[in-house]
N, C-alpha and C positions, 0 to 999 in steps of 0.2 A: 611121783605123786602128782595128781591132777584133779581138777574139779570133777566131782561125781564118784571119786574113789571112796570105798568103804574103809574106814580106819578104826583101830582100837586105840583108846587112850591108855598109854603106859603108866603115867602118873597123874595125879590130880592137880597139877600146877598149871594155871591158865590165866586168861584175861577175858573179861566180859565187858560189854558196852551197856551203859544206862544213859539214855539221852545222848548228850554230846561228850560224855566222859567215858574213859576206859579205865578199868580197875584191874590190878593184879590180884589174884585170889588163889587160895588153896581150896580145891573142890574135891575132897577125897572120894565123894560118891561117884565122880566121873571116871575114876580109875577102873579100867577093865571094860568100860562101856564102849559100844560101837556107835560111830557117827558117820556122817557123810561130809566130804569136803565141799564147801560152797564158794570159797574164794582163796586164792593164794598168789604170791605172798602179800600179806596185808601190811607188814612193817618189819623192821629189824630190831632185835633186842640185844643190848650189850650187857653182859654180866661180868663182873670182875673175876669171878671164879671159873669162868668158861673161856674157851679159846675163840676169840673173835665174835663177830656178829652172828646171830641166828635168826632165820626168818620165822615168822609166825604164820599159821594157817588158820583160817576161819572155818569152823565146822558146826554142823547142827548135831547136837548130842543131848539126849535126855530132854528133848523139847526146847532146848535153849541154844542160841547162837553164842559160841565162845571161841576164843583164839588160843591156840596151843603152839608151843615151839615145835618145829618140824621133827626134832629129835624125840619129842614126847609122844609121837604117833607112830603106829605100825600099820602099814597098808595090809589089809586082809583080802581085799577084792578090788582089782583095778577096773575102772569103767572102760568101755570100748571106745 
């Protein structure tokens, strides 16, 4: 996965920025939506129910910038 790739959001769990703050969110409307990768990796997230750290990827989806775990995204068209 790289900047410019088109991706599909597998589930609606992500992160979004508002000012200087980042919020974890459930965004069910984003599930199945197509977005474009604008930055990676932005940070690592550790969840107690997962194995190790997971990188997040910033994408533009549904007119909003949001971060999703790399595992929550499916590459559908790679940029050249």
